Structures are given as structure tokens and as C-alpha cells.
C-alpha positions, 0 to 999 in steps of 0.5 A: 870316382867322382860319380861314385861319391856323387851317388853316395852323397845323393843317397845319404841326403835322401836317407837322412833328409827325406820327408815321410810319415810314421807312428812314433816309437815310445821307448829309447834305444840305440841302433848301431849300423855298418855302412858299406859303400862299393863301386866295382872293386872299390869298397869303403866302410863306415859306422852310424849310430842311431839313438832314439828317445822321447826328446832326442834323436842322434845320428853319430857318424864317427868317421866324418866327425859329425853328430846330427842331433834333433831336440824335441820342443812341445811347440813342434819348433824342433831344433837341429844341431850338427856337433863337431867333437874335434872342434868343440863346436856346434852349428844349429838350425831353427825350424825356419832354417830347416824349412828354407833349406828343405831339410827334415824338420818334423819329428816323425821324419827325423825319428826313422832310420829309413822312410817307412813309406818306402816299404809301400813301394816294395814287394814283401817276399818273406818273414822269419823270427829272430832274437829281436822279433819278426824280420820281414824281407822286402824288395823292389825298385824305387826310381832307378834304384834296386832296393832290398830291406830286412825290416824288424817289425817290432822296432820299425827298423831296418836290420839290413838295407841295400840300394844298387845302381849298375856297379854302385851299391850301398848297404846298411846292416844292423850290428847292435841294438841296445836299450841303453842309450849311452849316447844320451850321456854326452848331452852335457858335453855337447851342451858346453860346445860353442854354438854357432847360429846358421843364420849368423854363420853366413856372415862369419867368413873369417871364423875358423870353425865356419871356414871348416864347415864351408870347406867340408861342405857342411854349410847348406844354402839349399836342398842341392847346393852348398854355401860357396863364395 
């Protein structure tokens, strides 16, 4: 079980933090995904909603009580928030924090559901038409993982993404693609949350919200380790 959780934790880190390059999209949309994690006969499912607009990138992970939110600035010093609705609180990171933690900090990186450059390591096998446009299918090996991708060319989004290693497998499958970005309606609500600067959180060990972040592993100090005492 611990090995499986380590696999999933590693994959999600790679999925949401890896550096890559791509052309930015010029429209707003929300893509909803079902995520299935499997090890042997053990199967867990969760949801993820990815919202893209000119000034906001939002990844909502309802089962984990986390909303990851990037706000674009003209000077490229984009701000990253993690909102926690059950606590009505947020922790935010400036560009220096993101660089120090080796987390994604450029708009081209965070505007991708999966790194587009991964397709360069895979072999294109076939294509087909769908209601959303042409879907191209890729397959191959990245590192120690077997990877397959169904890629929606028009939106530059995966419609299905699977990564396998021995008896472990993680699949993301598109369930809905909507040009109406309901998530953006929540921006005013999130703006009212109590906000904690990541740099200050390190000295707020008695704060209940910060204690929650530490206990649940939400307070990073480097690419591979979490803030502990």
C-alpha cells in the first residue's frame, strides 16, 4: 500500500509540476477528468477539474479539499495559491518561492493538463474524429513507465491518459469539456479567504491552519521533501 501511494504521489507531482513548453490557448474552458488509481485489485477514483482563461489557471481536486490556482501578472511574476474551502483559507507562493521549491512557475507550464513535450517521446499510432475534433493516439515508454495518450488536437488536451508500471496504473479520462467556466465564478469567494504567505507560514507553527498544512503534507520545502519538525 505504501509503495502504491508513493507511486501516485510521485506521478501527481510530475503531472502538476514538471517544466515544459507549449503554445498558450486563446480561449476559456473547463475540462473535467475522472482519475482512477489502481494497484492489483485495489481501485480508487477521484475527480479533477482544469479551468483555463487568460488570467487564471485552476485545478480543483474536490476529494483532497484542494484548489490550485495560478493568477497571471503582466510582469510574469505569477502568483500561485492553494485554496482550502473547508478552512476558508489559502496559502500563496510568489515566484521566488516557486523557484526555490522547484515548482512550476511559468504560464506555459501551468496551462497544460499534461506536459505537451511528452508526446515527442511517444509513437503516434492512429487518429479518429470526435464531437470535439480529431483525437490522435500515442503510445510508448517514458522512463520506467508505459504511457498511452488520446490527444485532442484542437484543444491540446488529453481525452485519456494512462501510465503503468508493473501492477500499478493511473488513468485520467475526460468526462466533460465546457466553454462555460463556472469555476471563475468562485474567484470573489476565494479572494475573501484568509491568506497566509508561504514565507511566513514557516514561523506560524501554532496556527491551526498551518498545523493542518503540515499534518497533511501541503507545506513543501523542496522538490522531494515536505516541511517537518
